N, CA and C atoms as a LAMMPS dump frame, in Angstrom:
ITEM: TIMESTEP
0
ITEM: NUMBER OF ATOMS
552
ITEM: BOX BOUNDS ff ff ff
-5.0000000000000000e+02 5.0000000000000000e+02
-5.0000000000000000e+02 5.0000000000000000e+02
-5.0000000000000000e+02 5.0000000000000000e+02
ITEM: ATOMS id mol type element x y z
1 1 1 N 11.587 15.359 0.671
2 1 2 C 10.828 14.374 -0.091
3 1 3 C 9.524 13.917 -0.845
4 2 1 N 9.612 14.177 -1.455
5 2 2 C 8.54 14.553 -2.579
6 2 3 C 7.275 14.012 -2.416
7 3 1 N 5.815 14.376 -2.344
8 3 2 C 4.901 13.141 -1.597
9 3 3 C 4.88 11.352 -2.308
10 4 1 N 4.837 11.94 -2.956
11 4 2 C 4.098 10.5 -3.799
12 4 3 C 6.033 9.589 -3.963
13 5 1 N 6.615 10.018 -3.578
14 5 2 C 8.744 9.127 -3.456
15 5 3 C 7.994 7.984 -2.057
16 6 1 N 6.823 9.455 -1.54
17 6 2 C 7.1 8.749 0.4
18 6 3 C 5.548 7.689 0.345
19 7 1 N 4.942 7.812 -0.746
20 7 2 C 3.842 6.919 -1.009
21 7 3 C 4.571 5.097 -1.783
22 8 1 N 5.798 5.98 -2.677
23 8 2 C 6.507 4.698 -3.253
24 8 3 C 6.721 3.7 -2.138
25 9 1 N 7.937 4.621 -1.344
26 9 2 C 8.502 4.3 -0.134
27 9 3 C 8.537 3.437 0.487
28 10 1 N 6.949 3.612 0.977
29 10 2 C 5.529 3.205 1.924
30 10 3 C 5.397 1.742 0.987
31 11 1 N 5.606 2.739 -0.02
32 11 2 C 4.663 0.906 -0.203
33 11 3 C 6.105 -0.515 0.1
34 12 1 N 7.532 -0.008 -0.055
35 12 2 C 7.76 -0.735 -0.448
36 12 3 C 8.341 -0.991 0.892
37 13 1 N 8.369 -0.027 2.236
38 13 2 C 8.609 -0.985 3.103
39 13 3 C 6.902 -1.953 3.846
40 14 1 N 6.594 -1.508 3.186
41 14 2 C 5.071 -2.299 3.93
42 14 3 C 5.522 -3.603 3.387
43 15 1 N 5.581 -3.656 1.871
44 15 2 C 5.222 -5.197 0.934
45 15 3 C 6.557 -5.866 1.016
46 16 1 N 8.454 -5.119 0.976
47 16 2 C 9.328 -5.982 0.748
48 16 3 C 9.493 -6.15 2.171
49 17 1 N 9.852 -7.242 2.537
50 17 2 C 11.018 -7.892 4.075
51 17 3 C 12.391 -8.239 3.699
52 18 1 N 12.928 -7.411 4.641
53 18 2 C 13.973 -7.721 4.832
54 18 3 C 15.194 -8.227 5.877
55 19 1 N 15.107 -9.754 6.292
56 19 2 C 14.995 -10.185 7.139
57 19 3 C 16.528 -10.713 8.118
58 20 1 N 16.456 -10.636 9.396
59 20 2 C 17.796 -10.548 9.569
60 20 3 C 17.546 -11.522 11.618
61 21 1 N 18.477 -12.666 11.122
62 21 2 C 17.21 -13.68 12.418
63 21 3 C 16.352 -13.852 12.656
64 22 1 N 14.801 -13.601 11.31
65 22 2 C 13.912 -14.075 11.656
66 22 3 C 13.036 -12.368 12.204
67 23 1 N 13.445 -11.591 11.856
68 23 2 C 13.165 -9.923 12.236
69 23 3 C 13.538 -9.663 10.759
70 24 1 N 12.002 -8.609 10.969
71 24 2 C 12.022 -8.091 8.752
72 24 3 C 12.05 -6.736 9.699
73 25 1 N 13.541 -5.831 9.316
74 25 2 C 13.649 -5.057 9.248
75 25 3 C 13.133 -3.548 8.534
76 26 1 N 12.678 -4.327 8.193
77 26 2 C 11.648 -2.856 6.935
78 26 3 C 10.529 -3.339 7.922
79 27 1 N 9.664 -2.043 9.218
80 27 2 C 8.795 -2.72 10.057
81 27 3 C 7.314 -2.19 8.953
82 28 1 N 6.303 -2.347 8.427
83 28 2 C 5.314 -2.753 7.535
84 28 3 C 5.023 -0.982 8.479
85 29 1 N 4.346 -0.545 9.462
86 29 2 C 3.881 0.505 9.993
87 29 3 C 4.641 1.887 9.911
88 30 1 N 6.189 1.778 9.797
89 30 2 C 6.381 2.973 9.11
90 30 3 C 6.302 3.251 7.811
91 31 1 N 6.051 1.793 6.553
92 31 2 C 5.717 2.125 5.777
93 31 3 C 4.212 2.493 5.537
94 32 1 N 3.315 2.501 6.124
95 32 2 C 2.004 3.472 6.046
96 32 3 C 1.885 5.106 6.445
97 33 1 N 2.867 4.505 7.7
98 33 2 C 3.137 6.059 7.947
99 33 3 C 3.071 6.98 6.613
100 34 1 N 4.688 6.159 5.9
101 34 2 C 5.172 6.513 4.884
102 34 3 C 4.245 7.76 3.795
103 35 1 N 3.125 6.422 3.711
104 35 2 C 1.711 7.011 2.892
105 35 3 C 1.082 8.243 3.294
106 36 1 N 0.64 8.23 4.817
107 36 2 C -0.098 8.41 5.381
108 36 3 C 0.798 10.317 5.122
109 37 1 N 2.153 10.356 5.607
110 37 2 C 2.271 11.454 5.514
111 37 3 C 2.036 11.986 4.139
112 38 1 N 2.746 11.411 2.865
113 38 2 C 2.89 11.645 1.743
114 38 3 C 0.919 12.031 0.708
115 39 1 N -0.521 11.253 1.72
116 39 2 C -1.349 12.045 1.387
117 39 3 C -1.563 13.558 1.673
118 40 1 N -1.652 12.766 3.281
119 40 2 C -1.544 14.735 4.056
120 40 3 C -0.883 15.632 2.83
121 41 1 N -0.068 15.382 1.989
122 41 2 C 1.136 16.341 1.574
123 41 3 C -0.539 16.994 0.42
124 42 1 N -0.63 15.667 -0.464
125 42 2 C -1.368 15.672 -1.608
126 42 3 C -2.938 16.437 -1.535
127 43 1 N -3.138 16.324 -0.223
128 43 2 C -4.321 16.937 -0.293
129 43 3 C -4.985 18.161 0.251
130 44 1 N -5.647 18.748 -0.705
131 44 2 C -6.419 19.847 -0.614
132 44 3 C -7.732 19.449 -0.28
133 45 1 N -8.773 19.13 -0.03
134 45 2 C -9.614 18.926 1.257
135 45 3 C -9.682 17.448 1.821
136 46 1 N -10.736 18.074 2.076
137 46 2 C -10.904 15.665 2.433
138 46 3 C -11.768 15.112 1.835
139 47 1 N -12.001 15.894 1.163
140 47 2 C -13.359 15.185 -0.032
141 47 3 C -12.642 14.619 -1.514
142 48 1 N -11.449 14.848 -1.656
143 48 2 C -10.632 14.255 -2.977
144 48 3 C -9.993 13.434 -2.804
145 49 1 N -9.843 13.265 -4.05
146 49 2 C -9.029 11.465 -3.182
147 49 3 C -8.526 11.565 -2.771
148 50 1 N -7.328 12.457 -1.948
149 50 2 C -5.608 12.168 -1.528
150 50 3 C -6.593 12.047 0.251
151 51 1 N -7.329 13.386 -0.044
152 51 2 C -8.561 13.34 2.008
153 51 3 C -9.555 11.779 1.664
154 52 1 N -9.683 11.035 0.851
155 52 2 C -10.415 10.326 1.03
156 52 3 C -9.432 8.981 1.328
157 53 1 N -8.696 8.659 0.642
158 53 2 C -7.14 7.894 0.375
159 53 3 C -6.765 7.826 2.175
160 54 1 N -5.916 9.129 3.237
161 54 2 C -5.539 9.482 3.897
162 54 3 C -6.068 8.937 5.074
163 55 1 N -7.334 8.854 5.543
164 55 2 C -7.904 8.002 6.55
165 55 3 C -8.007 6.39 6.566
166 56 1 N -7.967 5.568 5.01
167 56 2 C -7.529 4.297 5.124
168 56 3 C -6.479 3.91 5.782
169 57 1 N -4.584 4.517 4.828
170 57 2 C -3.392 4.891 5.425
171 57 3 C -3.897 4.275 6.632
172 58 1 N -4.178 5.264 7.672
173 58 2 C -3.637 5.796 8.4
174 58 3 C -4.461 4.136 9.377
175 59 1 N -5.377 3.77 8.307
176 59 2 C -5.627 2.687 9.601
177 59 3 C -5.698 1.436 9.496
178 60 1 N -4.702 1.558 8.272
179 60 2 C -3.593 0.252 8.322
180 60 3 C -2.715 0.811 8.404
181 61 1 N -2.564 1.582 9.218
182 61 2 C -0.953 2.048 10.165
183 61 3 C -2.116 1.647 11.547
184 62 1 N -2.483 1.64 11.848
185 62 2 C -2.695 1.164 13.245
186 62 3 C -2.519 -0.961 12.568
187 63 1 N -3.672 -1.091 12.326
188 63 2 C -3.643 -2.449 12.005
189 63 3 C -2.531 -3.34 11.819
190 64 1 N -1.422 -2.281 11.037
191 64 2 C 0.196 -3.398 10.732
192 64 3 C 0.034 -2.779 12.164
193 65 1 N 0.827 -1.726 12.84
194 65 2 C 1.145 -1.419 14.661
195 65 3 C 0.163 -2.816 15.047
196 66 1 N -0.641 -3.176 15.708
197 66 2 C -1.236 -4.279 16.343
198 66 3 C -0.821 -5.576 15.623
199 67 1 N -0.758 -5.857 13.805
200 67 2 C -0.154 -7.167 14.117
201 67 3 C 1.354 -7.702 14.113
202 68 1 N 1.54 -6.376 14.109
203 68 2 C 3.547 -6.496 14.304
204 68 3 C 3.829 -6.959 16.336
205 69 1 N 2.544 -6.111 16.696
206 69 2 C 2.455 -6.012 18.019
207 69 3 C 2.63 -8.024 18.355
208 70 1 N 0.956 -8.263 17.384
209 70 2 C 1.025 -9.407 18.214
210 70 3 C 2.011 -11.192 17.47
211 71 1 N 1.822 -10.189 16.485
212 71 2 C 3.205 -11.253 15.879
213 71 3 C 4.608 -11.329 16.626
214 72 1 N 4.84 -10.381 17.822
215 72 2 C 5.693 -10.384 18.602
216 72 3 C 5.745 -10.518 20.03
217 73 1 N 4.498 -11.63 19.877
218 73 2 C 3.905 -11.65 21.168
219 73 3 C 4.463 -13.013 21.543
220 74 1 N 4.909 -12.867 23.177
221 74 2 C 5.488 -14.382 23.226
222 74 3 C 3.592 -15.91 23.248
223 75 1 N 3.535 -16.749 23.517
224 75 2 C 3.078 -17.559 23.44
225 75 3 C 3.227 -18.612 24.479
226 76 1 N 2.568 -18.454 25.6
227 76 2 C 2.494 -19.169 26.4
228 76 3 C 2.042 -20.864 26.281
229 77 1 N 1.659 -21.889 25.76
230 77 2 C 1.335 -22.276 25.209
231 77 3 C 0.208 -22.206 25.863
232 78 1 N -1.087 -21.907 26.909
233 78 2 C -1.811 -22.041 27.768
234 78 3 C -3.416 -21.755 26.306
235 79 1 N -3.15 -20.37 25.839
236 79 2 C -4.543 -19.749 25.035
237 79 3 C -3.168 -19.982 22.997
238 80 1 N -4 -19.802 22.931
239 80 2 C -3.71 -20.139 21.229
240 80 3 C -4.454 -18.836 21.287
241 81 1 N -3.648 -18.45 20.16
242 81 2 C -4.045 -17.32 19.597
243 81 3 C -4.281 -16.919 17.942
244 82 1 N -4.313 -17.864 17.638
245 82 2 C -4.331 -18.06 16.22
246 82 3 C -5.497 -18.075 15.217
247 83 1 N -6.866 -17.98 16.071
248 83 2 C -7.988 -17.176 15.839
249 83 3 C -7.411 -15.106 16.014
250 84 1 N -7.038 -14.813 16.744
251 84 2 C -7.271 -13.336 16.666
252 84 3 C -5.571 -12.895 15.796
253 85 1 N -4.849 -13.462 15.155
254 85 2 C -3.518 -13.13 14.203
255 85 3 C -4.228 -13.843 13.34
256 86 1 N -5.573 -14.812 13.303
257 86 2 C -5.9 -14.944 11.303
258 86 3 C -6.845 -13.987 11.494
259 87 1 N -7.723 -12.965 12.431
260 87 2 C -8.462 -11.633 11.522
261 87 3 C -7.576 -11.199 11.924
262 88 1 N -6.384 -10.541 12.644
263 88 2 C -5.699 -9.191 12.581
264 88 3 C -5.065 -9.733 10.874
265 89 1 N -4.143 -11.061 10.676
266 89 2 C -4.081 -11.275 8.607
267 89 3 C -4.698 -10.347 7.954
268 90 1 N -5.856 -11.072 8.465
269 90 2 C -6.741 -10.982 7.081
270 90 3 C -7.636 -8.874 7.28
271 91 1 N -7.967 -8.874 8.544
272 91 2 C -7.583 -6.519 8.232
273 91 3 C -6.58 -5.819 7.985
274 92 1 N -4.98 -6.537 8.445
275 92 2 C -4.027 -6.607 7.484
276 92 3 C -4.239 -6.029 6.232
277 93 1 N -4.625 -7.136 5.497
278 93 2 C -3.859 -7.803 3.894
279 93 3 C -5.592 -6.7 3.443
280 94 1 N -7.06 -6.906 3.921
281 94 2 C -7.245 -6.461 3.399
282 94 3 C -7.778 -4.765 3.625
283 95 1 N -6.317 -4.379 4.705
284 95 2 C -6.407 -2.13 4.843
285 95 3 C -5.655 -2.229 3.89
286 96 1 N -4.112 -2.797 3.777
287 96 2 C -3.384 -2.484 2.31
288 96 3 C -3.424 -2.694 0.821
289 97 1 N -4.989 -3.799 0.687
290 97 2 C -5.163 -3.408 -1.046
291 97 3 C -6.299 -2.507 -1.041
292 98 1 N -6.757 -2.267 -0.321
293 98 2 C -7.996 -0.825 -0.474
294 98 3 C -6.752 0.135 -0.202
295 99 1 N -5.676 0.934 0.955
296 99 2 C -5.049 1.963 0.937
297 99 3 C -4.477 1.292 -0.265
298 100 1 N -4.046 0.797 -1.252
299 100 2 C -3.205 0.95 -2.577
300 100 3 C -4.596 1.029 -3.314
301 101 1 N -5.297 0.186 -3.498
302 101 2 C -6.278 0.906 -4.331
303 101 3 C -6.415 2.111 -4.058
304 102 1 N -6.458 2.734 -3.724
305 102 2 C -7.542 4.401 -3.201
306 102 3 C -6.15 5.135 -3.562
307 103 1 N -4.827 4.655 -2.696
308 103 2 C -3.434 5.782 -3.006
309 103 3 C -3.321 6.105 -4.297
310 104 1 N -3.544 4.768 -5.225
311 104 2 C -2.701 4.938 -6.372
312 104 3 C -4.198 5.759 -7.385
313 105 1 N -5.207 5.47 -6.781
314 105 2 C -6.843 5.775 -7.679
315 105 3 C -6.254 7.329 -7.62
316 106 1 N -5.757 7.697 -6.519
317 106 2 C -6.1 9.701 -6.1
318 106 3 C -4.798 9.879 -6.75
319 107 1 N -3.602 9.584 -7.496
320 107 2 C -2.485 9.337 -8.379
321 107 3 C -2.762 9.368 -9.919
322 108 1 N -3.663 8.918 -9.869
323 108 2 C -4.359 8.195 -11.243
324 108 3 C -5.233 9.433 -11.841
325 109 1 N -5.693 10.109 -11.064
326 109 2 C -6.872 11.413 -11.097
327 109 3 C -6.268 12.89 -11.081
328 110 1 N -5.135 13.019 -10.052
329 110 2 C -4.169 14.284 -10.824
330 110 3 C -3.708 14.054 -12.551
331 111 1 N -3.266 12.786 -12.265
332 111 2 C -2.011 12.571 -14.015
333 111 3 C -3.198 13.451 -15.123
334 112 1 N -4.587 12.385 -14.302
335 112 2 C -5.266 11.959 -15.595
336 112 3 C -6.317 13.573 -16.041
337 113 1 N -6.368 14.683 -14.822
338 113 2 C -6.447 15.812 -15.253
339 113 3 C -5.55 16.108 -15.291
340 114 1 N -4.342 15.866 -15.694
341 114 2 C -3.561 16.486 -16.957
342 114 3 C -3.037 16.317 -18.498
343 115 1 N -3.77 15.189 -18.585
344 115 2 C -3.641 14.359 -19.644
345 115 3 C -2.722 12.778 -19.279
346 116 1 N -2.586 12.425 -18.656
347 116 2 C -1.03 12.048 -18.88
348 116 3 C -1.731 10.253 -18.912
349 117 1 N -1.595 10.259 -20.023
350 117 2 C -2.648 9.328 -20.862
351 117 3 C -1.951 7.416 -20.458
352 118 1 N 0.042 8.074 -20.664
353 118 2 C 0.279 6.521 -21.007
354 118 3 C 0.352 6.48 -19.324
355 119 1 N 0.545 7.015 -18.067
356 119 2 C 0.909 6.558 -17.533
357 119 3 C -0.236 6.203 -16.571
358 120 1 N -1.175 6.972 -16.895
359 120 2 C -2.489 6.528 -15.954
360 120 3 C -2.842 4.755 -17.063
361 121 1 N -2.489 4.709 -17.349
362 121 2 C -2.679 3.173 -18.145
363 121 3 C -2.685 2.327 -17.583
364 122 1 N -1.122 2.95 -17.052
365 122 2 C -0.144 1.615 -16.475
366 122 3 C -0.008 1.953 -15.043
367 123 1 N -1.016 3.231 -14.74
368 123 2 C -0.667 2.935 -13.038
369 123 3 C -2.351 2.71 -12.546
370 124 1 N -2.591 2.134 -13.581
371 124 2 C -4.778 1.645 -13.608
372 124 3 C -4.249 0.237 -14.034
373 125 1 N -3.221 -0.097 -14.691
374 125 2 C -3.11 -1.808 -14.808
375 125 3 C -2.438 -3.08 -13.764
376 126 1 N -1.803 -1.932 -13.418
377 126 2 C -0.867 -2.27 -11.694
378 126 3 C -1.124 -2.951 -10.651
379 127 1 N -2.195 -1.291 -10.488
380 127 2 C -3.177 -1.251 -9.008
381 127 3 C -3.96 -2.391 -9.318
382 128 1 N -4.681 -2.431 -10.788
383 128 2 C -5.552 -4.039 -10.843
384 128 3 C -4.388 -5.069 -10.514
385 129 1 N -3.89 -5.556 -11.163
386 129 2 C -2.552 -6.806 -10.571
387 129 3 C -2.726 -7.268 -9.41
388 130 1 N -1.612 -5.932 -8.63
389 130 2 C -1.101 -5.469 -7.146
390 130 3 C -2.725 -5.781 -6.304
391 131 1 N -4.272 -5.62 -6.971
392 131 2 C -4.592 -5.831 -5.471
393 131 3 C -5.291 -7.174 -5.657
394 132 1 N -5.751 -7.384 -7.505
395 132 2 C -6.095 -8.375 -7.211
396 132 3 C -5.099 -9.577 -7.41
397 133 1 N -3.965 -9.789 -6.754
398 133 2 C -3.701 -10.598 -7.15
399 133 3 C -3.289 -10.914 -5.974
400 134 1 N -3.196 -9.928 -4.655
401 134 2 C -2.968 -10.411 -3.277
402 134 3 C -4.01 -10.425 -2.97
403 135 1 N -5.506 -10.092 -3.219
404 135 2 C -6.599 -10.931 -3.051
405 135 3 C -6.888 -11.948 -2.665
406 136 1 N -6.348 -12.884 -4.394
407 136 2 C -6.068 -13.913 -4.522
408 136 3 C -4.977 -14.5 -4.008
409 137 1 N -4.052 -14.479 -3.444
410 137 2 C -3.154 -14.708 -2.792
411 137 3 C -2.887 -15.152 -1.012
412 138 1 N -4.292 -14.359 -0.384
413 138 2 C -4.517 -13.781 0.749
414 138 3 C -5.933 -15.03 0.631
415 139 1 N -6.323 -15.694 -0.042
416 139 2 C -7.887 -16.434 -0.827
417 139 3 C -6.507 -18.221 -0.204
418 140 1 N -5.465 -18.2 -1.245
419 140 2 C -4.637 -19.194 -1.434
420 140 3 C -3.992 -19.559 -0.24
421 141 1 N -4.147 -18.541 0.398
422 141 2 C -2.772 -18.785 1.662
423 141 3 C -3.844 -19.436 2.497
424 142 1 N -5.22 -19.123 2.322
425 142 2 C -6.154 -19.846 3.508
426 142 3 C -6.704 -21.051 3.006
427 143 1 N -5.855 -21.533 1.702
428 143 2 C -5.966 -22.94 1.522
429 143 3 C -7.721 -23.098 0.788
430 144 1 N -8.387 -22.122 0.345
431 144 2 C -8.465 -21.66 -0.901
432 144 3 C -8.587 -22.132 -1.853
433 145 1 N -7.301 -21.698 -2.419
434 145 2 C -6.719 -22.536 -3.347
435 145 3 C -5.552 -23.103 -3.816
436 146 1 N -4.723 -23.903 -4.246
437 146 2 C -3.59 -24.29 -4.587
438 146 3 C -3.379 -23.626 -5.774
439 147 1 N -2.28 -22.058 -5.826
440 147 2 C -1.668 -21.342 -6.793
441 147 3 C -0.184 -21.981 -7.796
442 148 1 N -0.017 -22.513 -6.45
443 148 2 C 1.775 -22.867 -6.829
444 148 3 C 2.289 -21.446 -6.272
445 149 1 N 3.351 -21.607 -6.788
446 149 2 C 4.945 -20.748 -6.621
447 149 3 C 4.698 -19.109 -7.256
448 150 1 N 4.061 -19.606 -8.91
449 150 2 C 3.833 -18.289 -9.314
450 150 3 C 3.134 -16.951 -9.661
451 151 1 N 1.85 -16.775 -8.507
452 151 2 C 1.326 -16.265 -7.676
453 151 3 C 1.759 -14.955 -7.248
454 152 1 N 3.171 -15.421 -6.353
455 152 2 C 4.018 -14.269 -5.008
456 152 3 C 4.592 -14.585 -6.056
457 153 1 N 5.222 -14.585 -6.742
458 153 2 C 5.713 -13.742 -7.509
459 153 3 C 5.819 -13.164 -8.811
460 154 1 N 4.687 -13.16 -9.701
461 154 2 C 3.545 -12.27 -10.021
462 154 3 C 3.672 -11.095 -9.419
463 155 1 N 2.572 -10.965 -8.177
464 155 2 C 2.436 -10.329 -7.386
465 155 3 C 4.248 -9.361 -7.106
466 156 1 N 4.709 -9.725 -6.566
467 156 2 C 5.921 -8.89 -5.845
468 156 3 C 6.195 -8.21 -7.207
469 157 1 N 6.509 -8.291 -8.58
470 157 2 C 6.604 -8.176 -9.814
471 157 3 C 5.966 -6.957 -9.441
472 158 1 N 4.536 -7.1 -9.892
473 158 2 C 3.582 -6.262 -9.615
474 158 3 C 3.509 -4.935 -8.776
475 159 1 N 4.134 -5.807 -8.127
476 159 2 C 4.193 -4.753 -6.66
477 159 3 C 5.709 -3.439 -6.864
478 160 1 N 7.14 -4.794 -7.401
479 160 2 C 7.941 -4.027 -7.744
480 160 3 C 7.822 -2.365 -8.845
481 161 1 N 7.142 -3.16 -10.013
482 161 2 C 7.468 -2.502 -11.285
483 161 3 C 5.589 -1.247 -10.842
484 162 1 N 4.836 -0.993 -10.053
485 162 2 C 4.357 0.107 -9.028
486 162 3 C 4.887 0.85 -8.399
487 163 1 N 5.57 0.345 -7.557
488 163 2 C 6.487 1.879 -6.778
489 163 3 C 7.999 2.279 -7.717
490 164 1 N 7.865 1.639 -8.728
491 164 2 C 9.226 2.299 -9.53
492 164 3 C 8.138 3.314 -10.303
493 165 1 N 7.244 2.914 -10.997
494 165 2 C 6.598 3.774 -11.489
495 165 3 C 5.682 5.102 -10.978
496 166 1 N 5.171 4.751 -9.191
497 166 2 C 4.945 6.032 -8.597
498 166 3 C 6.192 6.769 -8.279
499 167 1 N 7.219 5.833 -8.018
500 167 2 C 8.474 7.387 -7.965
501 167 3 C 8.862 8.174 -8.898
502 168 1 N 8.715 7.165 -9.76
503 168 2 C 9.301 7.973 -11.818
504 168 3 C 8.246 9.103 -11.417
505 169 1 N 6.908 8.389 -11.54
506 169 2 C 5.869 10.25 -12.194
507 169 3 C 5.904 10.849 -10.593
508 170 1 N 6.615 10.747 -9.47
509 170 2 C 7.517 11.521 -8.071
510 170 3 C 7.55 13.226 -8.821
511 171 1 N 8.05 13.012 -9.991
512 171 2 C 8.593 14.489 -9.943
513 171 3 C 7.534 15.654 -10.883
514 172 1 N 6.814 14.871 -11.954
515 172 2 C 5.825 15.674 -12.185
516 172 3 C 4.987 17.143 -11.319
517 173 1 N 5.487 17.946 -11.771
518 173 2 C 4.752 19.578 -10.802
519 173 3 C 3.257 19.291 -10.803
520 174 1 N 2.507 18.654 -10.946
521 174 2 C 0.771 18.236 -10.664
522 174 3 C 0.898 17.584 -9.346
523 175 1 N 1.822 16.765 -9.142
524 175 2 C 1.535 15.951 -8.389
525 175 3 C 3.02 16.359 -6.743
526 176 1 N 3.183 17.825 -6.847
527 176 2 C 4.026 18.524 -6.084
528 176 3 C 3.042 18.874 -4.795
529 177 1 N 3.873 19.201 -3.475
530 177 2 C 2.612 19.382 -2.832
531 177 3 C 2.138 21.125 -2.814
532 178 1 N 2.837 21.818 -3.555
533 178 2 C 3.413 23.188 -3.729
534 178 3 C 1.98 23.406 -5.011
535 179 1 N 2.059 22.208 -6.011
536 179 2 C 0.823 22.612 -6.903
537 179 3 C -0.251 22.507 -6.554
538 180 1 N -1.029 24.009 -7.04
539 180 2 C -2.026 24.113 -7.034
540 180 3 C -3.373 24.567 -8.322
541 181 1 N -4.457 24.016 -7.945
542 181 2 C -5.105 23.69 -9.273
543 181 3 C -5.824 24.822 -9.692
544 182 1 N -6.179 25.63 -11.599
545 182 2 C -5.841 26.926 -11.753
546 182 3 C -7.785 27.084 -12.366
547 183 1 N -8.1 27.613 -11.221
548 183 2 C -9.712 28.688 -11.212
549 183 3 C -10.491 28.189 -12.851
550 184 1 N -10.682 27.953 -13.065
551 184 2 C -11.201 28.306 -15.008
552 184 3 C -12.825 29.601 -14.409
């Protein structure tokens, strides 16, 4: 599987929910692990954009794994874990949005260096939409604003558009793991 396809499918696993008897069958840590793998394959050095995005994707994997464990922990009624769950939820959302921003930024930089103006413009708009609407949704979820049902629908549409756009751009030759920059 191509690295950018891994990133796109990772976002799908991380942001979509396929529930069966209350259990989400698309485990978020699996999605973030796919992102880590795709970013690793595209990384040329520790300080290139893919190298900078990968540690955040790894942190998001760890936080989402903790969130999965905490959300599945039984409550005995004696201790209220809501502050812990709240903190993990905020960290999970923040890490996810930072990872999306940096991962898409790395793809944008690689495409931009090869003149793909229309792909860059679309990815840039979608990245802004996903991250800004996700941050607004997080604030609304904690009662800071009442944005109604429109925000989640628009955010999810932006996420799907981003996933499709990344998936479609995965075939570009300079987004393959074998691509080497030409020395000038």
